[in-house]
ROKOL-376656 format. One line per field, with one value per residue (C-alpha): residue number from 1; residue in one letter; chain; y, z, x. Coordinates in pm, whole numbers, plus 50000, padded with zeros to 5 digits. Layout:
<nodes>
resi (NUM, ...)
resn (a, ...)
chain (A, ...)
yy (Y, ...)
zz (Z, ...)
xx (X, ...)
</nodes>
This chain:
<nodes>
resi (1, 2, 3, 4, 5, 6, 7, 8, 9, 10, 11, 12, 13, 14, 15, 16, 17, 18, 19, 20, 21, 22, 23, 24, 25, 26, 27, 28, 29, 30, 31, 32, 33, 34, 35, 36, 37, 38, 39, 40, 41, 42, 43, 44, 45, 46, 47, 48, 49, 50, 51, 52, 53, 54, 55, 56, 57, 58, 59, 60, 61, 62, 63, 64, 65, 66, 67, 68, 69, 70, 71, 72, 73, 74, 75, 76, 77, 78, 79, 80, 81, 82, 83, 84, 85, 86, 87, 88, 89, 90, 91, 92, 93, 94, 95, 96, 97, 98, 99, 100, 101, 102, 103, 104, 105, 106, 107, 108, 109, 110, 111, 112, 113, 114, 115, 116, 117, 118, 119, 120, 121, 122, 123, 124, 125, 126, 127, 128, 129, 130, 131, 132, 133, 134, 135, 136, 137, 138, 139, 140, 141, 142, 143, 144, 145, 146, 147, 148, 149, 150, 151, 152, 153, 154, 155)
resn (m, t, k, l, p, t, s, k, t, i, r, e, l, a, d, l, l, t, e, t, d, l, t, e, i, e, v, e, t, g, d, i, r, i, k, v, s, r, q, s, s, n, m, a, a, a, v, s, a, v, v, p, q, m, p, q, a, p, a, a, p, a, a, e, a, p, t, e, v, a, a, a, p, a, p, a, d, h, p, g, g, v, k, s, p, m, v, g, t, a, y, l, a, a, e, p, g, a, p, n, f, v, k, v, g, d, t, v, k, e, g, q, t, i, l, v, v, e, a, m, k, t, m, n, p, i, g, a, p, r, a, g, k, v, t, q, i, f, v, s, n, e, q, p, v, e, f, d, e, v, l, m, i, i, e)
chain (A, A, A, A, A, A, A, A, A, A, A, A, A, A, A, A, A, A, A, A, A, A, A, A, A, A, A, A, A, A, A, A, A, A, A, A, A, A, A, A, A, A, A, A, A, A, A, A, A, A, A, A, A, A, A, A, A, A, A, A, A, A, A, A, A, A, A, A, A, A, A, A, A, A, A, A, A, A, A, A, A, A, A, A, A, A, A, A, A, A, A, A, A, A, A, A, A, A, A, A, A, A, A, A, A, A, A, A, A, A, A, A, A, A, A, A, A, A, A, A, A, A, A, A, A, A, A, A, A, A, A, A, A, A, A, A, A, A, A, A, A, A, A, A, A, A, A, A, A, A, A, A, A, A, A)
yy (20328, 19976, 19842, 19555, 19206, 19211, 19027, 18806, 18746, 18609, 18423, 18323, 18175, 17955, 17815, 17750, 17562, 17348, 17242, 17136, 16991, 17215, 17292, 17603, 17854, 18186, 18446, 18751, 19028, 19359, 19404, 19214, 18875, 18671, 18344, 18149, 17814, 17580, 17319, 16941, 16841, 17100, 17296, 17584, 17880, 18087, 18413, 18632, 18950, 19085, 19465, 19655, 19981, 20266, 20399, 20722, 20887, 20873, 20597, 20721, 20732, 20384, 20474, 20464, 20185, 20154, 20175, 19891, 20094, 19907, 19789, 19996, 19827, 19641, 19873, 19686, 19948, 19907, 19804, 19578, 19396, 19006, 18881, 18566, 18355, 18176, 18102, 17950, 17922, 18117, 17938, 18156, 17874, 17542, 17354, 17420, 17552, 17618, 17985, 18176, 18195, 18619, 18859, 19236, 19366, 19066, 19060, 18796, 18670, 18642, 18291, 18243, 18120, 18336, 18167, 17868, 17865, 17540, 17500, 17180, 17028, 17079, 17327, 17538, 17734, 18105, 18254, 18634, 18799, 19013, 19074, 19332, 19389, 19277, 19583, 19465, 19167, 19143, 18762, 18602, 18213, 17998, 18257, 18251, 18435, 18531, 18492, 18846, 18971, 19143, 18914, 19126, 19389, 19345, 19671)
zz (31478, 31517, 31447, 31733, 31600, 31634, 31852, 31511, 31405, 31749, 31713, 31326, 31475, 31764, 31499, 31327, 31585, 31630, 31280, 31266, 31584, 31649, 31997, 31876, 31617, 31558, 31305, 31215, 31073, 31019, 31392, 31545, 31645, 31749, 31959, 31999, 32208, 32384, 32647, 32563, 32862, 32850, 32558, 32714, 32479, 32555, 32326, 32341, 32106, 32121, 32006, 31982, 32162, 31916, 31841, 31969, 31655, 31350, 31088, 30718, 30506, 30305, 29905, 29897, 29798, 29627, 29934, 29987, 30011, 30338, 30368, 30528, 30898, 30810, 30912, 31233, 31194, 30877, 30809, 30531, 30695, 30699, 31013, 31063, 31290, 31417, 31471, 31232, 30830, 30595, 30194, 29923, 29712, 29739, 29613, 29531, 29204, 29176, 29097, 29453, 29562, 29494, 29374, 29446, 29210, 29199, 29275, 29526, 29668, 30015, 30137, 29833, 29994, 29998, 30172, 30420, 30764, 30850, 31204, 31379, 31068, 30962, 30613, 30714, 30441, 30557, 30363, 30227, 30550, 30217, 29881, 29723, 29555, 29737, 29725, 29961, 30046, 30372, 30365, 30144, 30121, 30398, 30610, 30979, 31116, 31442, 31578, 31477, 31238, 30893, 30619, 30366, 30278, 30101, 29981)
xx (20793, 20806, 20415, 20310, 20166, 19794, 19610, 19442, 19845, 19851, 19574, 19664, 19989, 19845, 19582, 19877, 20040, 19703, 19652, 19992, 20064, 20391, 20470, 20635, 20633, 20851, 20847, 21084, 20967, 21217, 21318, 21000, 21021, 20708, 20743, 20420, 20470, 20233, 20280, 20208, 20044, 19802, 19803, 19803, 19948, 20247, 20324, 20615, 20728, 21064, 21092, 21411, 21444, 21474, 21798, 21886, 22051, 21770, 21847, 21914, 21639, 21614, 21544, 21173, 20996, 20654, 20416, 20144, 19775, 19657, 19325, 19030, 18914, 18604, 18317, 18174, 17866, 17785, 17424, 17508, 17794, 17809, 17878, 18075, 17855, 18165, 18503, 18699, 18840, 18679, 18675, 18557, 18457, 18350, 18654, 19010, 19011, 18646, 18546, 18413, 18045, 18079, 18274, 18271, 18004, 17802, 17439, 17282, 16941, 16876, 16959, 17232, 17561, 17854, 18120, 18174, 18303, 18504, 18487, 18587, 18575, 18253, 18140, 17925, 17769, 17709, 17379, 17359, 17127, 17036, 16957, 17153, 17516, 17860, 18069, 18335, 18505, 18725, 18866, 19042, 19016, 19142, 19180, 19142, 18823, 18672, 18332, 18116, 18404, 18281, 18294, 18204, 17941, 17582, 17462)
</nodes>
């Protein structure tokens, strides 16, 4: 069964268009091709995805490759979830090459900067909403984030 692209993937491609001033980007992975384009006059975005029909006869099994363990979805209802207050790009360190503000296992104080979200060329430090231990981090450095997306868990 072919896995369709998520809206997050499409948004990331659309953000890449804006950041690079491109008018079109196309990505192909396996049998899925995603094309995101925008009109230069009004910046309206258009997305198209091509997913081929499943073959009638089952394909021969391929040699088993090591499988990558999928990350568990961010638990939006977790009481220790730290959510993004805005749409932007998450930065886990103050500057390239610097150590991350926090890592899994660190104990943080309320108000301590745990990451930065850049929005509209402004760096916005995100403070820990409570004191506790960082048990999970769901974002990577320079990853686009959405409003209300769970970034990490502090228990």
